[in-house]
N, C-alpha and C positions, 0 to 999 in steps of 0.2 A: 659586321660585328654581331656577336651573339651574347645573350645574357642567360646565365643559368643560376639556379638556386639549389644547392645540394641539400640533401636531407640532413637534418641536425642529428648529431650523434646522441645517444643516451647519456645521461649525466654520469660522470665518472669521477667522483670526488677523490678516490685514492687509486691513482694509476701507478703501477710499478714502473721502474726505470726502463726495463726491457720493452714493456708495452708502450710507453711513451715514445721510444725510439721508433717502434713499428708504426704507430699512429702518425708520428711526424713525417715519416717517409711517404705515407699515403697522402698527406696533405700537399705535397710539392706540386703536383699537377692537378689534382682534383680536391680542392679544399672543401671543408664543410660549410664555408660561408658562401655568399653570393660571388659570382664570377663573371667578368666581362671579357670576352675574347675579341681581338681585333685581327682581321685578316690582312692579306697583301694589299687591299685597297685602302688601308689605314695604317701605314707603317709608323713606327716611333723613331723620330730623328734623334740621334744621340750626340752629345757634345763632342765625343771623340771622332765624329765624322761619318759614322755609318748609320744604317737604318736597321731597326729590329723588326722583323716580320716573319711569321705571325707572332703575336705576343698576347699576354693576358694579364689582367689585374684582379686580384681577389679583394673583396671589401664586405663590410657590414653596414647596415643602416638601422637607425633607431628613430622612433617617432614618425610623424606624418608630414609629408611635404604639403604646404598650403596651396591653394588654387593658383595663386600668382607666382608660386615657386620662388618666394623671397625669404624663406625662413631656414635655408640650408646652412649648416655649419660643418665645415671639414675639420676633423681632428687628425693631426699628423703625429705619428708615433716616433718614439726615440729609437736608438740604435738596435736594441734587441726586442722591440715591441712588435705589435701585430695589429690586425684589423679588429680584434676582439676587445675593443676599448671598454665596453659595458656589458659583455655577455661572456658566458663560460668558454674558456679556451679548450678546444677539443683534444689537445695534446696533453695538457697538464691537469685538466679538470678544475682549474682554479677560476675564480671570478674575473671579470674584465679588469685589465691593468689600471684603469682610471675610473672604476665604478663609483668612487667617492665624488668624482667631479661630474660625470656624465650619467644621466638617468632621470627618471621621473622625480621632479621636485629638487633635483640637484642644481648646482650653478649653471651647468650646461643642461638645461631642462628639456628632456625629450617629450614632455607634455606640451611644450611650446615650439620647440625647434626640431628640424629634421637633421639628424646627425649622420654624417658619412665618415667612415674610417677605412682606409685602404692599406693593405700590406705594401710596403715600398718595393719599387723595382730593385732587383738584386736580393730580395728577401727569400724566405724559405717556407712561407705558408700560403702558396698558391699564385702569387704574382711571379712573372717570369724572373728567374734567378738561376744561379749556377747549378742548383740541385734539380731544376726542371728538365724535362726531356727536350732536346734539340730536334725540331721537326725534320731537319735536313738529314740527320744521322740516326734518328730514333734512339739515341743514347743520351745520357745525362750531359748537359752542357759542360760542366766542370769549368776549366779556365778558358774554354772556347767562347764563353759569353763575353762580349765587349765590356770593358770597365765602364761603370755608370757613375753619374754625378748627382748631386742634389738637384741640379737643374733638370736632369733626365727624370728623376723621381716626380718632380712637380709637373713636368710636361705630361707624364703618364696619367697623373691625377687629373690634370686639366681635360684630357681626352675622356676620362671616365665621367667627370662632371658634365661635360658637353653631351655625352651619350645618354645621361640621365635627364637631359632636357633642361638643365639649369643654366641660365645665362650669367647670373651673378650670385656669388656666395654671400650670405649675410656675414659670416665670419670664418676665418681660418685660425685655428688654435693649435698650439703644440709646445712641448718643452724639449730642451736639449737638441738632438738632431731634428726633432719635430719643430723646434723653434727656428732652426735654419730653414726648413721648408716653408714656414710661415713668411719669413723674410723674403725668400725667393719668390713665393706667390705674390706678395705685395709689390715686388719690384718688376716681375715679368708680366703680371696680369693685373695692374692697378685698377683697371676698369671693371674687373670681375670680383674684386674683394672690397666689401663695404667696411669691414672691421678686421683687425689683425691683432692677435695676442701671442707674441713670442715670449716664452718663459725660459729663464736659465739658459740663454743661448748667446752666441756671439756672431758678428758679421763675417768671421773667418775662423779657421781652425788655427790655434796658436802652435808654435814650434814645440812647446811642451806637450800639448795634446797629440800632435803628430808622433812625437817620440814614444809616448805611451802606447799608441796604436801600433807602431812599428815593433815594439817589444812583443805585443800580442800576436802580430802576424808571424813574426819569426818563430815564436813558440809553436804555432800551428805548423808552419812549414818545416820545422826541425823534427817533428814527429815522424818516425819511419812509416807510420801508417797513412801519412798524408799522400804518399805516392805521387808527388809532383802534381797534386790536384786531381788525380784520377782514381781516388780511393773507392769511388762507387763501382767502377769497373772491376776493381780488385776484391770487392766484397769486404772492405775494411773501413774503419772510422778512426780518424786521428783524435781520439778522445783525450789522451794525456795532454797533447799540445793545446787543444781548445780549452781544456779545463784550466791550464796555467794562464792562458790568455784572459779568461774570464776572471780569475783570481786577481790578476794585476789590474784589470779595468775596474773591478768592484771597489778596490781601495780608493780610486779616484772619485767615486760617487759619494763617499762619506767624508765627513770632516774629522780632524784630529780630536775635536771635542766629543763628537758622537762616538768615535771608536773608543776613546778613553772611558766615557760614561757607561758604555754598553759592555765593554770587555776588560778595560784596564790591563793588568797583568795577571788576571785570574787564571788559575790552572783548570784544565779540562779533565774532569772525572779522576782526579788524583790529588793526593795531599802534598806531594813533593815533586820536584823536577826529576826526570829520569836519566839525565846526562846522556841522552840519545837524540834521535831525529824523528821520533813520533810527535804527534800534535800535543805537546805539553800544555800550550796555552789555548784558551778559548777562542782567541782570534784566529789561530791557526786552524782549528777545527771548523770554525765558521767559514773561512775562505775555502777550505777543501770541500765543504758541503756545497757552497755556491758553485764551485767549478764542476763538481760531479753531477749536480742536477741540471746544469746548463747544457751539457753535451747531449742530453737526451731530448732536448726540444729545439736545438738550433744547429744548422748546418755549418760546418767549418769553412767551406768556400764562401758562403754567404757572409760570414764574419769578415773575411778578407775584403770582399766587395763593398760592404756597407761602411766599414771603417775607412776604406780608401775614399769613398764618396765624401765623407766628412772632411778628410784631410784636404781634398781638392777645393773645398768651399772657401771662396774669398769674393764676397759680393763687390767690394770696391775695385778689385782687379779687373772685373768685367765692365767697369764703368769709368775707365780712364784713371783709375787709382784714387778716385774720390767717392767715398761712400754716399755722400749727399746726392750725387748724381743718380744713384740707384732709385731715389724716391722723388725726383723732381716732378712737380705738378701733381703729386699724388693727392687724391681726395679720400683715401682710406683713413679711417680712424684707428689709431694705434694705442695699445696698452702694453707697455714693456714692463716685465717683472724680473727681479733677481733676488738672490738670497745672500744674507750677510756672510755665511760660512762656506759658500760655494767657491772652491778654488779651481775647479775644472773650467767653469765659465763665470769668472768673477764679475762683481757688479761693475767694475771699470769697463768691461766689454759691453754691458747693457747701456752704460752711459755713452759709449761711443755711438751706439745706435740712436740714442735719444738726441745727441748733438747733431748727428747727420740729418735726422728727421726735422729738427728745428731749423737747420740750415736750409733744408729743402722746402720749408714752409708748411710741413705736414701737421696734422692734428694729432698730438701725442700726449699721453700721460705716462708717468713712470712711478713704480712702487718698488722700493727695496724692502723685502720682508725679513724681519728678524727671525732667524732660525738657527739652531745648533746642528742641524742634520745634514748640512752640506748640499751637494748637487741633487741628491735624491729627494730633497724636500718637496719638489714639485709633484712627486708621486704619493706623498704621505699626507697625513691628517694635519694640515696647516690652516687653521681658521682664517687667517688674514688672506691667504691665497684664495680660498673659496669666496670670502666676502668681496675681494677685489674683482674676481671673475664675474660673480653675480651682478655686482654693481655696474661694471663696465658694459656687460652684455645687455642689461636692462636699459641703460641709458642709450646704447646704440640702437636697441630695438625701437625705442620711442622715436629716435631720429629717423629710423627706417620706416616707421609706421606699421609695425607688426606687433602682435601681442607678445608680452614678456612676463616672466614671473613678477608678481607684486605690483603691476601697474593697473590692476582692476579689470583686465580683459579676460 
C-alpha cells in the first residue's frame, strides 16, 4: 500500500461548467486530496463475492492525531458527497459540504479531534469507482466494476483507518447514506467504534426510496449518450438523463413546507404564465438549475452504483432478520438524530434503530429535531443539531479520557 498527497489546486471560487467537467475528470484517478493505494497483497473483498485489486481510496484529514491515536473521528458522506467535508472542493470551488459542523471550534472540533473523511467506494473523486481506470484494461471501468454495497464502502474505510495506524475510532459520524455507513461500522466493527452518530438515516432502504432511485437510474440509462455505460469510450456524457435523476432526487431532500415557503407558486422572471413548457414557476427553474450543475461534478455511472448500494442496505437481513442482533453486546455509545419533516428517512425509522439498540442493551440517546427543512436539514444551519452533536461528543470524550471542547482541557 502506498500513500500520496497531491498538490492542492489554487482557489477557484467561480468555475465554469465546462471547466468543472474537465477538473472532475482529472480527479477520478488522481484526486487533489490524499490517496491510499492498495496492491494485490491487500485486496478488498466485496459482498458480491469477488475481490477488488488493486484499488485506492481518496481521503482528507483535518486536525492532529494525538499520541495515543484515540481522538480520530471518521465522517461518512451522503450520496453525492465527497471527502472535502471541511475544505474547498477542487471541482466546484465551494467550501466543504459540512464546514458548519466540522472545523476549528465547530461541534466536530478539529482543534481537538483528528477528522478523516473518505470518498466512498464507487464514487467519482478518487476512490475506485466506475469512472476510474481499470488496471487490467487501461480503460475506464464503466459497468465492468462489480456492484458495491454499504458494507463494501465501510470495509474499504476500515482498511484505510488501519493503514493510518488507528486501532479504534473515537467516533463515526454521518447523515443519510453516511448514517447507513455509521450503522454498518457500529455493527461490523463494534470493537473499533467508541461512539456512533447516525443522522437522518434508517436501518434499511424503504421500497419508496428504492422506487425513487430506480426512476433516477432509468432516466440515466434512457439517455442515448449513456451508451450502455460506455459513454467514456464514446466521448459522450449522459447529461440530460443524469440531470433529470438529480431533479427527481432533490425533491425528496426537501419537505412540502420548505418547498412552499421557498417557492410557493411564484413565477420565474415573468408576470404571467406562458401557456407553454418553459420554466414558468420558480420551483421549475430551481430544479433545472440543480440538475444542470450536478452533471458537471458527478459521474453518471457512479450515480448508478452508489444509489444501488443504498438500495441493497438492510442491516437486519444480514443478522437473521432481527435488527437488534446487529448490535448485540455492543459497547459503542450511540446518538441517533432525526428531523420532524424528513419523509425520506422519517423519525419512525430512527426509532426502529433506537428500539433495536435498547433491545441489544446498547448505550443510546435519541433526539428528534424540529425543522421545516426536510431531509437536507442535517446539512443546514440547525442550532439544535449542532448543540446535540457538540454535547454528545463532549460527553463521549470525557468518557474516553481525551480533551474535548468546553471541558477545560
